[in-house]
N, C-alpha and C positions, 0 to 999 in steps of 0.2 A: 073692109072685107065684107063681102056679101054672105048671105046664108049658105049659098052653095059652096063657097070657099071654106067656110067654117065646117060644113059637113065633110068636105074633103080632108080637112085637118083631123077631124075626129076619126074618120076611117083610117087615115095614116097612123094615128096614135094607136088605135086598136090593133092594127096589123103589126106595128112595131112592138107593142106590149106582148102580143101573142108570140112573136119571135123570141123575145127575151125569155118568156116562160118555157118555150120549147128548148132553147139552148140550155137553160138551167136543168130542165128535166132530163135532157140527154147527157148532162155532165160536162158540157163544154165550158161553162162559166160557173163561178162560185156565187154564193148568196150575196156577198158584198158587191160584186161586179153587177149582178142582176139588179140589185136595188139602185145602184148608181145609174145604170142605163135607164131603168124605169123613171127615176127622178129627172133625168135629162128629157125624156119623152113627155113627162108631165109639164115640165117647164116650157117646152115648145108649144104644147097644147094651150097652156095658160097664156102665153104670149099671143097666140093667135086669137084667143077669146078676148083678151084685153084690147087688141087692135080692132076688133069688130065694133063698128059704130052703133049697132043696135042695142 
C-alpha cells in the first residue's frame, strides 16, 4: 500500500470516527456501541498501516 492509500485510510478513519461521535452526541447510539464502533475503525486503520510496506 502506498502513502496515498494510507492517507486515504486515515481520512476514512477520521470521517468514520467523527460519524460515531456525531451519532453519540445526537443520542442515536449508547457509549458501549460507540466504543465498539470506534474500536472497529481503529482495527481497520491499524490493519492498513501494518499492510503498508514503508
